[in-house]
N, C-alpha and C positions, 0 to 999 in steps of 0.2 A: 290222286285217287286212281287205282288200277281197275280198269273195267273187267267185269267177270265174263268168262265164257258161258255158253249155255249150260243150264244145270245138268244136262246129260253128258257133258264133255268129260273126257278122261281127266281124272283129278289125281293129284299127288301133293304131298306135303314136303316142303323143302327142308334143308338141314336146320334152318332156324325155327321151323314150326309154322310156316305160313302155307296155307292151302293155295295152290296155283290157280284153281278154279273158283276163286272168290274175289269179291270186290274188297280190296284192302283199305281199311279206314282206321288207322292206328289210334288207339286210346292212350292217354298218359297214365291211366289208372291200372298199373300192373307193377309187379316186382319179381325178382328172381324166386324160383321155387327153392325152399330150404334144402340145402344139401344137394341141389341140382337133381332132385328126384324126378323120375319120369311119371307122367300121369297114368293112372290105372283105372280111373272112374270117369264116366261121362254123366253129367247132370243135365237133365232136360227141364227147361223153364218155359214160362210164357211171359210176354211183356206187351203192353200197348200204352201209349202216352198221348193224351189222356186215356184212361181206361176205356176199352171198347172202341177206340178211334184208331182205324188202321190207315196206313199210308203216312206220307209226310216225313219230316226230318227230325221229329222230336226224339226218337230213340237214338238216332245218330248223334244229335246235339247233346243229349244227356251223357252218353258214354264218352264224348269228347270234351266235356265240361264247357259246352257252349250253349246250353239251353237258356232261352229267354224265359225266366221264371215269372215274368209278368204277362206272358202270352195266354195263359189259361189259369184259372183259380187253382186247379189241382197241382200245378207246378210249384206253388209256393212252398209246399211241404218237402220239396226236393232240394231246397236251397242248402248248399254246403255239403251235399252228398257226393261221394266219389265212388262210382260204380262202373263196372265193365263186365263183359263176358267175352269169351273167345269168339263166339259166332252168334249171329242173328240170321234166322231164315224168315224172309219176308213172305207175305201171303201168296205171291206168285212163284215162290220157290227160289228166289235169288238169295244166294248165300253171301253174307257180309262177314268179314273177319276184322275184329278190333284189337286182339291180343294174340301174339304168337303162342302156339300151343306149348312151347318150351318154357314159357313164362307163367306166372301165377296171376290170373285175372281175379277180380273182386266181385264174384257173383253169388256165392253160396252163404256168406255170413256165418253166424254161429251155427255149427252143423256137426253131424256125426254120422258116419257110414259104418254100420255094424260094429260100433264101439270105437271106431277110429275118428278122432276129433279133427277139426280144422280141414274140412273137405277141399277148400281152395288150394291147399298145398299139393294135392295129388289128383286133382280132377280137371276136366275140360268142361266148361259151361257152354251150353247151346240154348239160346233163347229163340222160341218160336213167336213170331208176331201174332198175338192172339190174346185171349182172356179166358177166365174160368166159365164164361157164359156163352161162348161161341165155338162151334166145331172148327177144326182146322181144315185146311185145304189139301186136296190130293197132291198138289205140287209140293207142299210143305213136307208131307210124309215121304214123297219120293226123294226130295233133296236131303231130308234127314237120314233116310236109310243109306243113301249113297255116302253121305258124310261119315256116318258111323262105321261103315265098312272100310273106308279109307283110313280113318283114325285107328281102327282096330288092327289094320295092317301095318301101321307105322309105329304104334306105341304098344306097350304091354297092357292094353285095356283088358280088364277082366269082369267089369260090371257096368250096368247102366241103371240110373235111378232118377226119380223125379225130385224136384226141390222139396216137395212135401214129404218125401221119404226120409230125407236127411235133416229136415228141420220141421218135424211134425208139430202141429199146434201153432207154429209161427208162420209157415208158408203153406199155400194150397196148390201152387202150380206144379205141373202144367195143367191141372184141373180135371174135372170130371168128363170133359169132352175129349180128352186125349185118349187115343185108341192104342193102348199098349200092345194088345195082340197083333194089331196091324203092323206095328213096328217090329215086333219079334219076327213075324213072317217075312217082311220086306228086307230086313237086315241080313237074314240068313244066319244069324248067330244062334248058338244053342241056348236052351232055356236057362241054363245056370248063369248066363250073363245078366239075367233079370231077376235077381234074388227077391225083390219085393213083389213081383208079379207071381212068382211061383208059390208065394205064401197066400195069395188072394184066394 
């Protein structure tokens, strides 16, 4: 496990797609992007295991296929699931990386972005430790904005969306407490990077 520098430290993404200013926790749940395409979309999620329980190792264990499914009744429904995201941002703003950005993580599932199917193929998934029922922390918004800026400088990112935007009716995250206008302001990206927000 590679220790993470402070969230405000200068960050860069290496040639393999690993963020230098992140705690590296490789997940086995990934594959090559088809045709070696580069990511153009960032998808924002939320996750907590069990729901609304923050802290602990359950997210890490789940993404690394080491979750003790008998440790909590909720975990029983996760048996056999193989899931990952590129990044998780903890409540204190710590950034963890599970899959290199050059690879395809398994975060979006059945999805469509403005008519383009299979969003995992061309997206980077960022999970915020949280839920649909709780506000996110200032440290998380700060870390997310910095991460978005770094990724947009490294890859041909042209849009950000929530999981609920690309899988409507199936997913609700990042949820009603996620402050999209705050991210727009903090990221410094133009409004056209947020197509679903401009429609709101």
